[in-house]
C-alpha positions, 0 to 999 in steps of 0.5 A, a space after each residue: 499500500 505504501 509502495 502504490 501510494 509513494 509511485 502515485 504521489 511521485 508521479 503526480 508531483 512529476 506531471 505537475 512540474 511537467 504541466 509548469 514547464 510546458 505551460 504554453 501549451 494549454 491542451 498538454 497543460 489541462 490534460 496533464 492537470 486532470 491526470 494529475 488530480 485523478 492521481 491525487 485521488 487514486 494515491 489515497 485509495 491505496 491507503 485507505 481502499 476505495 470503498 472507505 475512500 468514496 465513503 470518506 470524500 461523499 461524507 455529509 461534511 466533505 461532500 461540498 468540497 468534493 463537488 467543487 473539486 471534481 467540477 473544476 477539474 472538469 472545467 479546466 479540461 472543457 476549457 482546454 478542449 474547446 476554447 480557442 483563446 490561449 489566454 483565456 484557458 491559462 486564465 482559467 486554469 490558474 483560476 481552476 487551481 486556485 479553488 482546486 487548492 482551497 477545496 483540497 485543504 478544506 477537504 483535508 481540514 474536515 
């Protein structure tokens, strides 16, 4: 379990650093961003198990944070794939990263 968690976490950090490096290509950044967020959620399932992780995610105290988190990941992907204006994609990506970071902090505190 610890090895699976560590592997996902290492790949997650690598994807985050790679998305910063290739920032000028918004579609690739959004795909890496989405993959990074899926890996972040997947890494904790190695520690707790899938059923317990889903139970904790959709707990009544955390359902608001996880719904915001999932919506922002989907919005980032939609903006990158269907909007062709690069500066709008970059701004929406930064905005989504900020909201996701705040949702993750709230999720961790609860």
